[in-house]
N, CA, C and O atoms as CSV, one atom per row, in Angstrom:
chain,resi,resn,atom,element,x,y,z
A,1,UNK,N,N,-3.862,5.679,-15.674
A,1,UNK,CA,C,-2.691,6.335,-15.125
A,1,UNK,C,C,-2.222,5.575,-13.896
A,1,UNK,O,O,-2.992,4.840,-13.277
A,2,UNK,N,N,-0.967,5.756,-13.551
A,2,UNK,CA,C,-0.411,5.112,-12.373
A,2,UNK,C,C,0.705,5.980,-11.810
A,2,UNK,O,O,1.201,6.891,-12.473
A,3,UNK,N,N,1.089,5.678,-10.569
A,3,UNK,CA,C,2.196,6.368,-9.930
A,3,UNK,C,C,3.454,5.563,-10.201
A,3,UNK,O,O,3.520,4.380,-9.867
A,4,UNK,N,N,4.439,6.189,-10.798
A,4,UNK,CA,C,5.745,5.581,-11.028
A,4,UNK,C,C,6.699,6.229,-10.037
A,4,UNK,O,O,7.190,7.333,-10.268
A,5,UNK,N,N,6.961,5.532,-8.924
A,5,UNK,CA,C,7.820,6.089,-7.891
A,5,UNK,C,C,9.206,6.378,-8.452
A,5,UNK,O,O,9.708,5.653,-9.310
A,6,UNK,N,N,9.816,7.452,-7.952
A,6,UNK,CA,C,11.198,7.757,-8.285
A,6,UNK,C,C,12.123,6.837,-7.517
A,6,UNK,O,O,11.708,5.775,-7.052
A,7,UNK,N,N,13.371,7.241,-7.385
A,7,UNK,CA,C,14.345,6.399,-6.691
A,7,UNK,C,C,14.931,7.078,-5.465
A,7,UNK,O,O,15.905,6.589,-4.892
A,8,UNK,N,N,14.352,8.195,-5.057
A,8,UNK,CA,C,14.874,8.917,-3.905
A,8,UNK,C,C,14.104,8.561,-2.640
A,8,UNK,O,O,12.873,8.604,-2.629
A,9,UNK,N,N,14.822,8.209,-1.573
A,9,UNK,CA,C,14.121,7.968,-0.301
A,9,UNK,C,C,13.247,9.168,0.039
A,9,UNK,O,O,13.673,10.317,-0.078
A,10,UNK,N,N,12.026,8.884,0.458
A,10,UNK,CA,C,11.081,9.947,0.787
A,10,UNK,C,C,10.124,10.284,-0.337
A,10,UNK,O,O,9.091,10.907,-0.094
A,11,UNK,N,N,10.448,9.881,-1.596
A,11,UNK,CA,C,9.475,10.079,-2.671
A,11,UNK,C,C,8.176,9.421,-2.231
A,11,UNK,O,O,8.183,8.282,-1.765
A,12,UNK,N,N,7.060,10.131,-2.375
A,12,UNK,CA,C,5.816,9.630,-1.778
A,12,UNK,C,C,4.593,10.043,-2.573
A,12,UNK,O,O,4.629,10.956,-3.397
A,13,UNK,N,N,3.506,9.331,-2.292
A,13,UNK,CA,C,2.179,9.705,-2.756
A,13,UNK,C,C,1.272,9.665,-1.535
A,13,UNK,O,O,1.438,8.831,-0.645
A,14,UNK,N,N,0.311,10.584,-1.510
A,14,UNK,CA,C,-0.647,10.637,-0.408
A,14,UNK,C,C,-2.046,10.461,-0.978
A,14,UNK,O,O,-2.446,11.162,-1.908
A,15,UNK,N,N,-2.790,9.507,-0.400
A,15,UNK,CA,C,-4.191,9.316,-0.738
A,15,UNK,C,C,-5.016,10.017,0.328
A,15,UNK,O,O,-4.868,9.721,1.514
A,16,UNK,N,N,-5.876,10.933,-0.070
A,16,UNK,CA,C,-6.821,11.555,0.851
A,16,UNK,C,C,-8.085,10.710,0.836
A,16,UNK,O,O,-8.723,10.536,-0.203
A,17,UNK,N,N,-8.438,10.188,2.013
A,17,UNK,CA,C,-9.543,9.240,2.117
A,17,UNK,C,C,-10.580,9.783,3.083
A,17,UNK,O,O,-10.253,10.124,4.220
A,18,UNK,N,N,-11.822,9.865,2.642
A,18,UNK,CA,C,-12.930,10.274,3.503
A,18,UNK,C,C,-13.651,9.008,3.953
A,18,UNK,O,O,-14.482,8.464,3.226
A,19,UNK,N,N,-13.328,8.548,5.152
A,19,UNK,CA,C,-13.895,7.295,5.661
A,19,UNK,C,C,-15.275,7.545,6.255
A,19,UNK,O,O,-15.443,8.476,7.042
A,20,UNK,N,N,-16.262,6.734,5.897
A,20,UNK,CA,C,-17.610,6.923,6.414
A,20,UNK,C,C,-17.738,6.577,7.900
A,20,UNK,O,O,-18.655,7.049,8.572
A,21,UNK,N,N,-16.816,5.750,8.415
A,21,UNK,CA,C,-16.871,5.353,9.823
A,21,UNK,C,C,-15.460,5.078,10.313
A,21,UNK,O,O,-14.596,4.677,9.533
A,22,UNK,N,N,-15.224,5.293,11.600
A,22,UNK,CA,C,-13.941,4.927,12.200
A,22,UNK,C,C,-13.864,3.409,12.296
A,22,UNK,O,O,-14.865,2.744,12.559
A,23,UNK,N,N,-12.680,2.873,12.082
A,23,UNK,CA,C,-12.521,1.437,12.224
A,23,UNK,C,C,-11.414,0.897,11.359
A,23,UNK,O,O,-10.576,1.638,10.846
A,24,UNK,N,N,-11.428,-0.410,11.208
A,24,UNK,CA,C,-10.410,-1.116,10.446
A,24,UNK,C,C,-10.865,-1.248,8.992
A,24,UNK,O,O,-12.016,-1.582,8.710
A,25,UNK,N,N,-9.941,-0.981,8.087
A,25,UNK,CA,C,-10.202,-1.064,6.656
A,25,UNK,C,C,-9.186,-1.989,6.007
A,25,UNK,O,O,-8.008,-1.977,6.364
A,26,UNK,N,N,-9.643,-2.785,5.057
A,26,UNK,CA,C,-8.744,-3.535,4.180
A,26,UNK,C,C,-8.465,-2.628,2.992
A,26,UNK,O,O,-9.384,-2.180,2.306
A,27,UNK,N,N,-7.195,-2.366,2.760
A,27,UNK,CA,C,-6.804,-1.502,1.648
A,27,UNK,C,C,-6.049,-2.362,0.639
A,27,UNK,O,O,-5.007,-2.941,0.947
A,28,UNK,N,N,-6.589,-2.431,-0.555
A,28,UNK,CA,C,-5.987,-3.237,-1.611
A,28,UNK,C,C,-5.332,-2.305,-2.617
A,28,UNK,O,O,-5.986,-1.478,-3.252
A,29,UNK,N,N,-4.015,-2.466,-2.740
A,29,UNK,CA,C,-3.239,-1.698,-3.712
A,29,UNK,C,C,-3.018,-2.565,-4.940
A,29,UNK,O,O,-2.580,-3.710,-4.830
A,30,UNK,N,N,-3.321,-2.020,-6.103
A,30,UNK,CA,C,-3.011,-2.698,-7.365
A,30,UNK,C,C,-1.681,-2.132,-7.824
A,30,UNK,O,O,-1.519,-0.918,-7.946
A,31,UNK,N,N,-0.713,-3.038,-8.083
A,31,UNK,CA,C,0.630,-2.565,-8.388
A,31,UNK,C,C,1.331,-3.463,-9.400
A,31,UNK,O,O,0.907,-4.587,-9.668
A,32,UNK,N,N,2.414,-2.932,-9.951
A,32,UNK,CA,C,3.295,-3.706,-10.828
A,32,UNK,C,C,4.717,-3.580,-10.289
A,32,UNK,O,O,5.157,-2.504,-9.885
A,33,UNK,N,N,5.418,-4.705,-10.295
A,33,UNK,CA,C,6.834,-4.735,-9.940
A,33,UNK,C,C,7.508,-5.662,-10.937
A,33,UNK,O,O,7.502,-6.880,-10.764
A,34,UNK,N,N,8.082,-5.087,-11.971
A,34,UNK,CA,C,8.740,-5.876,-13.010
A,34,UNK,C,C,10.175,-6.223,-12.685
A,34,UNK,O,O,10.867,-6.841,-13.494
A,35,UNK,N,N,10.636,-5.823,-11.488
A,35,UNK,CA,C,11.998,-6.150,-11.077
A,35,UNK,C,C,12.086,-7.579,-10.572
A,35,UNK,O,O,11.152,-8.367,-10.721
A,36,UNK,N,N,13.225,-7.898,-9.971
A,36,UNK,CA,C,13.416,-9.251,-9.455
A,36,UNK,C,C,13.559,-9.272,-7.933
A,36,UNK,O,O,13.996,-10.273,-7.366
A,37,UNK,N,N,13.188,-8.159,-7.260
A,37,UNK,CA,C,13.275,-8.079,-5.802
A,37,UNK,C,C,12.080,-7.294,-5.269
A,37,UNK,O,O,11.412,-6.564,-6.001
A,38,UNK,N,N,11.829,-7.467,-3.957
A,38,UNK,CA,C,10.788,-6.665,-3.319
A,38,UNK,C,C,11.088,-5.186,-3.500
A,38,UNK,O,O,12.247,-4.775,-3.551
A,39,UNK,N,N,10.046,-4.408,-3.594
A,39,UNK,CA,C,10.170,-2.951,-3.637
A,39,UNK,C,C,9.354,-2.430,-2.462
A,39,UNK,O,O,8.142,-2.248,-2.578
A,40,UNK,N,N,10.015,-2.189,-1.329
A,40,UNK,CA,C,9.287,-1.797,-0.122
A,40,UNK,C,C,8.801,-0.357,-0.180
A,40,UNK,O,O,9.387,0.499,-0.843
A,41,UNK,N,N,7.713,-0.123,0.535
A,41,UNK,CA,C,7.216,1.232,0.777
A,41,UNK,C,C,6.888,1.341,2.259
A,41,UNK,O,O,6.472,0.367,2.887
A,42,UNK,N,N,7.080,2.529,2.810
A,42,UNK,CA,C,6.621,2.821,4.164
A,42,UNK,C,C,5.212,3.380,4.046
A,42,UNK,O,O,4.983,4.346,3.318
A,43,UNK,N,N,4.262,2.774,4.763
A,43,UNK,CA,C,2.876,3.231,4.730
A,43,UNK,C,C,2.536,3.809,6.096
A,43,UNK,O,O,2.760,3.176,7.128
A,44,UNK,N,N,1.992,5.020,6.085
A,44,UNK,CA,C,1.567,5.646,7.339
A,44,UNK,C,C,0.190,6.265,7.155
A,44,UNK,O,O,-0.218,6.608,6.045
A,45,UNK,N,N,-0.516,6.397,8.276
A,45,UNK,CA,C,-1.857,6.972,8.276
A,45,UNK,C,C,-1.865,8.186,9.192
A,45,UNK,O,O,-1.474,8.102,10.356
A,46,UNK,N,N,-2.310,9.304,8.660
A,46,UNK,CA,C,-2.484,10.540,9.433
A,46,UNK,C,C,-1.230,10.922,10.208
A,46,UNK,O,O,-1.314,11.365,11.354
A,47,UNK,N,N,-0.070,10.750,9.585
A,47,UNK,CA,C,1.184,11.146,10.208
A,47,UNK,C,C,1.707,10.187,11.259
A,47,UNK,O,O,2.686,10.495,11.939
A,48,UNK,N,N,1.075,9.030,11.407
A,48,UNK,CA,C,1.517,8.036,12.391
A,48,UNK,C,C,2.796,7.339,11.958
A,48,UNK,O,O,3.369,7.643,10.912
A,49,UNK,N,N,3.221,6.410,12.776
A,49,UNK,CA,C,4.441,5.654,12.495
A,49,UNK,C,C,4.316,4.899,11.178
A,49,UNK,O,O,3.272,4.322,10.873
A,50,UNK,N,N,5.390,4.914,10.410
A,50,UNK,CA,C,5.404,4.223,9.126
A,50,UNK,C,C,5.565,2.727,9.339
A,50,UNK,O,O,6.341,2.285,10.186
A,51,UNK,N,N,4.820,1.956,8.559
A,51,UNK,CA,C,4.904,0.497,8.578
A,51,UNK,C,C,5.546,0.046,7.271
A,51,UNK,O,O,4.980,0.264,6.200
A,52,UNK,N,N,6.728,-0.584,7.344
A,52,UNK,CA,C,7.340,-1.078,6.104
A,52,UNK,C,C,6.502,-2.198,5.498
A,52,UNK,O,O,6.066,-3.116,6.193
A,53,UNK,N,N,6.290,-2.103,4.200
A,53,UNK,CA,C,5.455,-3.073,3.493
A,53,UNK,C,C,6.140,-3.442,2.188
A,53,UNK,O,O,6.476,-2.572,1.385
A,54,UNK,N,N,6.349,-4.756,1.978
A,54,UNK,CA,C,6.986,-5.225,0.753
A,54,UNK,C,C,5.970,-5.393,-0.364
A,54,UNK,O,O,4.856,-5.869,-0.146
A,55,UNK,N,N,6.371,-4.998,-1.555
A,55,UNK,CA,C,5.589,-5.227,-2.760
A,55,UNK,C,C,6.430,-6.155,-3.637
A,55,UNK,O,O,7.379,-5.730,-4.296
A,56,UNK,N,N,6.053,-7.437,-3.622
A,56,UNK,CA,C,6.843,-8.491,-4.265
A,56,UNK,C,C,6.770,-8.382,-5.787
A,56,UNK,O,O,5.794,-7.867,-6.334
A,57,UNK,N,N,7.813,-8.873,-6.467
A,57,UNK,CA,C,7.776,-8.906,-7.933
A,57,UNK,C,C,6.887,-10.027,-8.427
A,57,UNK,O,O,6.457,-10.880,-7.651
A,58,UNK,N,N,6.606,-10.022,-9.761
A,58,UNK,CA,C,5.883,-11.130,-10.356
A,58,UNK,C,C,6.690,-12.392,-10.145
A,58,UNK,O,O,7.665,-12.319,-9.397
A,59,UNK,N,N,6.398,-13.506,-10.705
A,59,UNK,CA,C,5.440,-13.647,-11.787
A,59,UNK,C,C,4.009,-13.794,-11.300
A,59,UNK,O,O,3.752,-14.082,-10.131
A,60,UNK,N,N,3.114,-13.594,-12.202
A,60,UNK,CA,C,1.698,-13.832,-11.941
A,60,UNK,C,C,1.172,-14.733,-13.050
A,60,UNK,O,O,1.771,-14.839,-14.121
A,61,UNK,N,N,0.067,-15.365,-12.782
A,61,UNK,CA,C,-0.564,-16.216,-13.785
A,61,UNK,C,C,-1.714,-15.432,-14.405
A,61,UNK,O,O,-2.622,-14.990,-13.702
A,62,UNK,N,N,-1.672,-15.262,-15.713
A,62,UNK,CA,C,-2.694,-14.521,-16.435
A,62,UNK,C,C,-3.251,-15.429,-17.524
A,62,UNK,O,O,-2.577,-15.717,-18.513
A,63,UNK,N,N,-4.494,-15.877,-17.329
A,63,UNK,CA,C,-5.134,-16.790,-18.292
A,63,UNK,C,C,-4.283,-18.036,-18.548
A,63,UNK,O,O,-4.152,-18.492,-19.684
A,64,UNK,N,N,-3.704,-18.580,-17.461
A,64,UNK,CA,C,-2.931,-19.803,-17.568
A,64,UNK,C,C,-1.492,-19.614,-18.000
A,64,UNK,O,O,-0.738,-20.586,-18.064
A,65,UNK,N,N,-1.091,-18.387,-18.296
A,65,UNK,CA,C,0.269,-18.114,-18.744
A,65,UNK,C,C,1.009,-17.329,-17.673
A,65,UNK,O,O,0.491,-16.346,-17.141
A,66,UNK,N,N,2.228,-17.770,-17.358
A,66,UNK,CA,C,3.042,-17.044,-16.393
A,66,UNK,C,C,3.637,-15.823,-17.068
A,66,UNK,O,O,4.277,-15.927,-18.114
A,67,UNK,N,N,3.420,-14.665,-16.463
A,67,UNK,CA,C,3.944,-13.432,-17.040
A,67,UNK,C,C,4.688,-12.653,-15.971
A,67,UNK,O,O,4.408,-12.792,-14.780
A,68,UNK,N,N,5.631,-11.839,-16.397
A,68,UNK,CA,C,6.337,-10.923,-15.515
A,68,UNK,C,C,6.428,-9.584,-16.228
A,68,UNK,O,O,5.995,-9.441,-17.371
A,69,UNK,N,N,6.986,-8.626,-15.549
A,69,UNK,CA,C,7.196,-7.337,-16.186
A,69,UNK,C,C,6.272,-6.277,-15.647
A,69,UNK,O,O,5.423,-6.530,-14.792
A,70,UNK,N,N,6.453,-5.110,-16.158
A,70,UNK,CA,C,5.722,-3.946,-15.667
A,70,UNK,C,C,4.286,-3.911,-16.170
A,70,UNK,O,O,3.512,-3.049,-15.753
A,71,UNK,N,N,3.911,-4.833,-17.062
A,71,UNK,CA,C,2.527,-4.914,-17.520
A,71,UNK,C,C,1.704,-5.861,-16.658
A,71,UNK,O,O,0.486,-5.941,-16.821
A,72,UNK,N,N,2.352,-6.582,-15.740
A,72,UNK,CA,C,1.666,-7.568,-14.893
A,72,UNK,C,C,1.234,-6.914,-13.584
A,72,UNK,O,O,2.051,-6.689,-12.692
A,73,UNK,N,N,-0.048,-6.614,-13.481
A,73,UNK,CA,C,-0.584,-5.950,-12.298
A,73,UNK,C,C,-1.066,-6.996,-11.305
A,73,UNK,O,O,-1.782,-7.927,-11.671
A,74,UNK,N,N,-0.670,-6.838,-10.048
A,74,UNK,CA,C,-1.068,-7.730,-8.962
A,74,UNK,C,C,-1.619,-6.884,-7.822
A,74,UNK,O,O,-1.558,-5.656,-7.868
A,75,UNK,N,N,-2.154,-7.541,-6.802
A,75,UNK,CA,C,-2.749,-6.809,-5.685
A,75,UNK,C,C,-2.111,-7.209,-4.365
A,75,UNK,O,O,-1.707,-8.355,-4.169
A,76,UNK,N,N,-2.030,-6.244,-3.473
A,76,UNK,CA,C,-1.545,-6.454,-2.110
A,76,UNK,C,C,-2.544,-5.782,-1.186
A,76,UNK,O,O,-2.884,-4.613,-1.370
A,77,UNK,N,N,-3.020,-6.533,-0.176
A,77,UNK,CA,C,-3.993,-5.983,0.766
A,77,UNK,C,C,-3.369,-5.885,2.144
A,77,UNK,O,O,-2.747,-6.831,2.626
A,78,UNK,N,N,-3.540,-4.732,2.772
A,78,UNK,CA,C,-3.093,-4.500,4.147
A,78,UNK,C,C,-4.282,-3.955,4.927
A,78,UNK,O,O,-5.208,-3.382,4.354
A,79,UNK,N,N,-4.241,-4.141,6.240
A,79,UNK,CA,C,-5.280,-3.570,7.093
A,79,UNK,C,C,-4.743,-2.336,7.777
A,79,UNK,O,O,-3.575,-2.284,8.162
A,80,UNK,N,N,-5.602,-1.341,7.926
A,80,UNK,CA,C,-5.231,-0.128,8.642
A,80,UNK,C,C,-6.451,0.450,9.333
A,80,UNK,O,O,-7.589,0.189,8.943
A,81,UNK,N,N,-6.196,1.235,10.360
A,81,UNK,CA,C,-7.266,1.878,11.118
A,81,UNK,C,C,-7.399,3.318,10.652
A,81,UNK,O,O,-6.425,4.069,10.643
A,82,UNK,N,N,-8.618,3.700,10.263
A,82,UNK,CA,C,-8.901,5.061,9.823
A,82,UNK,C,C,-9.878,5.708,10.796
A,82,UNK,O,O,-10.671,5.031,11.450
A,83,UNK,N,N,-9.802,7.016,10.876
A,83,UNK,CA,C,-10.753,7.788,11.654
A,83,UNK,C,C,-11.961,8.091,10.774
A,83,UNK,O,O,-11.854,8.077,9.548
A,84,UNK,N,N,-13.099,8.362,11.387
A,84,UNK,CA,C,-14.254,8.809,10.606
A,84,UNK,C,C,-13.908,10.165,10.006
A,84,UNK,O,O,-13.360,11.027,10.693
A,85,UNK,N,N,-14.224,10.358,8.740
A,85,UNK,CA,C,-13.935,11.626,8.082
A,85,UNK,C,C,-12.607,11.590,7.346
A,85,UNK,O,O,-12.198,10.552,6.825
A,86,UNK,N,N,-11.938,12.737,7.312
A,86,UNK,CA,C,-10.728,12.909,6.510
A,86,UNK,C,C,-9.536,12.150,7.085
A,86,UNK,O,O,-9.275,12.204,8.287
A,87,UNK,N,N,-8.816,11.443,6.214
A,87,UNK,CA,C,-7.600,10.708,6.557
A,87,UNK,C,C,-6.601,10.890,5.423
A,87,UNK,O,O,-6.973,11.143,4.277
A,88,UNK,N,N,-5.315,10.755,5.773
A,88,UNK,CA,C,-4.270,10.748,4.765
A,88,UNK,C,C,-3.473,9.458,4.894
A,88,UNK,O,O,-2.949,9.140,5.962
A,89,UNK,N,N,-3.390,8.722,3.792
A,89,UNK,CA,C,-2.598,7.496,3.731
A,89,UNK,C,C,-1.407,7.804,2.839
A,89,UNK,O,O,-1.564,8.134,1.663
A,90,UNK,N,N,-0.208,7.693,3.414
A,90,UNK,CA,C,1.027,8.064,2.717
A,90,UNK,C,C,1.851,6.822,2.424
A,90,UNK,O,O,2.093,6.003,3.311
A,91,UNK,N,N,2.282,6.685,1.171
A,91,UNK,CA,C,3.192,5.635,0.745
A,91,UNK,C,C,4.485,6.311,0.322
A,91,UNK,O,O,4.476,7.183,-0.547
A,92,UNK,N,N,5.611,5.909,0.939
A,92,UNK,CA,C,6.890,6.562,0.661
A,92,UNK,C,C,8.003,5.535,0.515
A,92,UNK,O,O,7.962,4.466,1.124
A,93,UNK,N,N,8.999,5.872,-0.302
A,93,UNK,CA,C,10.177,5.028,-0.442
A,93,UNK,C,C,11.007,5.181,0.831
A,93,UNK,O,O,11.364,6.299,1.203
A,94,UNK,N,N,11.318,4.065,1.508
A,94,UNK,CA,C,12.104,4.154,2.739
A,94,UNK,C,C,13.590,4.416,2.465
A,94,UNK,O,O,14.073,4.204,1.353
A,95,UNK,N,N,14.296,4.874,3.483
A,95,UNK,CA,C,15.738,5.063,3.372
A,95,UNK,C,C,16.392,3.737,3.021
A,95,UNK,O,O,16.030,2.699,3.576
A,96,UNK,N,N,17.333,3.764,2.123
A,96,UNK,CA,C,18.067,2.561,1.745
A,96,UNK,C,C,17.409,1.729,0.658
A,96,UNK,O,O,17.998,0.762,0.177
A,97,UNK,N,N,16.202,2.089,0.268
A,97,UNK,CA,C,15.519,1.336,-0.798
A,97,UNK,C,C,15.822,1.985,-2.138
A,97,UNK,O,O,16.128,3.176,-2.209
A,98,UNK,N,N,15.735,1.199,-3.188
A,98,UNK,CA,C,16.029,1.711,-4.520
A,98,UNK,C,C,14.867,2.463,-5.134
A,98,UNK,O,O,14.994,3.642,-5.465
A,99,UNK,N,N,13.754,1.806,-5.286
A,99,UNK,CA,C,12.588,2.406,-5.925
A,99,UNK,C,C,11.357,1.639,-5.486
A,99,UNK,O,O,11.452,0.507,-5.011
A,100,UNK,N,N,10.218,2.255,-5.647
A,100,UNK,CA,C,8.971,1.597,-5.288
A,100,UNK,C,C,8.318,0.949,-6.489
A,100,UNK,O,O,8.804,1.079,-7.613
A,101,UNK,N,N,7.211,0.245,-6.254
A,101,UNK,CA,C,6.458,-0.336,-7.356
A,101,UNK,C,C,5.653,0.751,-8.064
A,101,UNK,O,O,5.590,1.888,-7.595
A,102,UNK,N,N,5.051,0.405,-9.172
A,102,UNK,CA,C,4.072,1.288,-9.802
A,102,UNK,C,C,2.721,0.990,-9.161
A,102,UNK,O,O,2.318,-0.171,-9.076
A,103,UNK,N,N,2.021,2.025,-8.713
A,103,UNK,CA,C,0.724,1.867,-8.055
A,103,UNK,C,C,-0.326,2.530,-8.935
A,103,UNK,O,O,-0.165,3.682,-9.337
A,104,UNK,N,N,-1.404,1.805,-9.236
A,104,UNK,CA,C,-2.436,2.457,-10.046
A,104,UNK,C,C,-3.813,2.463,-9.393
A,104,UNK,O,O,-4.761,3.000,-9.966
A,105,UNK,N,N,-3.941,1.871,-8.198
A,105,UNK,CA,C,-5.263,1.866,-7.568
A,105,UNK,C,C,-5.126,1.549,-6.087
A,105,UNK,O,O,-4.251,0.783,-5.683
A,106,UNK,N,N,-5.992,2.143,-5.288
A,106,UNK,CA,C,-6.124,1.797,-3.871
A,106,UNK,C,C,-7.612,1.714,-3.576
A,106,UNK,O,O,-8.346,2.687,-3.755
A,107,UNK,N,N,-8.063,0.522,-3.112
A,107,UNK,CA,C,-9.477,0.321,-2.769
A,107,UNK,C,C,-9.593,0.111,-1.264
A,107,UNK,O,O,-8.825,-0.647,-0.673
A,108,UNK,N,N,-10.554,0.785,-0.655
A,108,UNK,CA,C,-10.749,0.740,0.792
A,108,UNK,C,C,-12.070,0.039,1.097
A,108,UNK,O,O,-13.116,0.413,0.565
A,109,UNK,N,N,-12.015,-0.984,1.960
A,109,UNK,CA,C,-13.217,-1.722,2.353
A,109,UNK,C,C,-13.295,-1.760,3.878
A,109,UNK,O,O,-12.356,-2.192,4.546
A,110,UNK,N,N,-14.412,-1.308,4.414
A,110,UNK,CA,C,-14.613,-1.266,5.866
A,110,UNK,C,C,-14.768,-2.672,6.422
A,110,UNK,O,O,-15.573,-3.457,5.921
A,111,UNK,N,N,-13.990,-2.994,7.466
A,111,UNK,CA,C,-14.058,-4.308,8.090
A,111,UNK,C,C,-14.750,-4.284,9.443
A,111,UNK,O,O,-15.157,-5.329,9.949
A,112,UNK,N,N,-14.889,-3.100,10.034
A,112,UNK,CA,C,-15.559,-3.001,11.326
A,112,UNK,C,C,-14.750,-2.232,12.347
A,112,UNK,O,O,-13.715,-1.638,12.042
A,113,UNK,N,N,-15.253,-2.260,13.564
A,113,UNK,CA,C,-14.599,-1.567,14.669
A,113,UNK,C,C,-13.204,-2.138,14.890
A,113,UNK,O,O,-13.004,-3.342,14.730
A,114,UNK,N,N,-12.236,-1.302,15.254
A,114,UNK,CA,C,-10.889,-1.820,15.494
A,114,UNK,C,C,-10.849,-2.752,16.696
A,114,UNK,O,O,-11.612,-2.595,17.649
A,115,UNK,N,N,-9.952,-3.720,16.634
A,115,UNK,CA,C,-9.760,-4.671,17.734
A,115,UNK,C,C,-8.886,-4.003,18.787
A,115,UNK,O,O,-7.697,-3.787,18.551
A,116,UNK,N,N,-9.448,-3.675,19.932
A,116,UNK,CA,C,-8.698,-3.006,20.993
A,116,UNK,C,C,-8.116,-3.990,21.986
A,116,UNK,O,O,-7.520,-3.573,22.979
A,117,UNK,N,N,-8.268,-5.290,21.748
A,117,UNK,CA,C,-7.743,-6.270,22.698
A,117,UNK,C,C,-6.248,-6.510,22.505
A,117,UNK,O,O,-5.599,-7.072,23.388
A,118,UNK,N,N,-5.695,-6.099,21.382
A,118,UNK,CA,C,-4.254,-6.283,21.143
A,118,UNK,C,C,-3.509,-5.011,21.532
A,118,UNK,O,O,-4.077,-3.922,21.458
A,119,UNK,N,N,-2.257,-5.128,21.944
A,119,UNK,CA,C,-1.524,-3.943,22.398
A,119,UNK,C,C,-1.247,-2.919,21.301
A,119,UNK,O,O,-1.147,-1.728,21.594
A,120,UNK,N,N,-1.122,-3.347,20.057
A,120,UNK,CA,C,-0.899,-2.404,18.959
A,120,UNK,C,C,-1.827,-2.759,17.816
A,120,UNK,O,O,-2.232,-3.910,17.655
A,121,UNK,N,N,-2.152,-1.760,17.035
A,121,UNK,CA,C,-2.980,-1.960,15.846
A,121,UNK,C,C,-2.183,-1.489,14.640
A,121,UNK,O,O,-1.510,-0.460,14.706
A,122,UNK,N,N,-2.251,-2.227,13.541
A,122,UNK,CA,C,-1.462,-1.835,12.377
A,122,UNK,C,C,-1.928,-0.513,11.785
A,122,UNK,O,O,-3.124,-0.230,11.714
A,123,UNK,N,N,-0.956,0.290,11.363
A,123,UNK,CA,C,-1.200,1.529,10.647
A,123,UNK,C,C,-2.074,2.505,11.403
A,123,UNK,O,O,-2.834,3.240,10.772
A,124,UNK,N,N,-2.006,2.550,12.740
A,124,UNK,CA,C,-2.794,3.515,13.491
A,124,UNK,C,C,-2.098,4.837,13.497
A,124,UNK,O,O,-2.600,5.797,14.082
């Protein structure tokens, strides 16, 4: 199964994530974009500020063959900061966008304590 985003700004999916530790996570989304343009989504964590994120269209190379279309699944990884315990990661179609990609998986990998030396942290 996968999420097939509608075309209305604000259409969204929320992933409820129980993080074993507070810190930075690499989140890999498996998606398909059979169109010919980026399909952006706003990603936010626990109601924080939305970060616009582009999900590029194919082509991809599959067993040496270039393929495109909605059957071609690719991955996009972003980093975000999660709290220990319950978190909500929201992906929504931003205002002015047509439609989002199809999303069928989100994998979370702990990278460690957040870097506090920079003035801002992504997806906090």
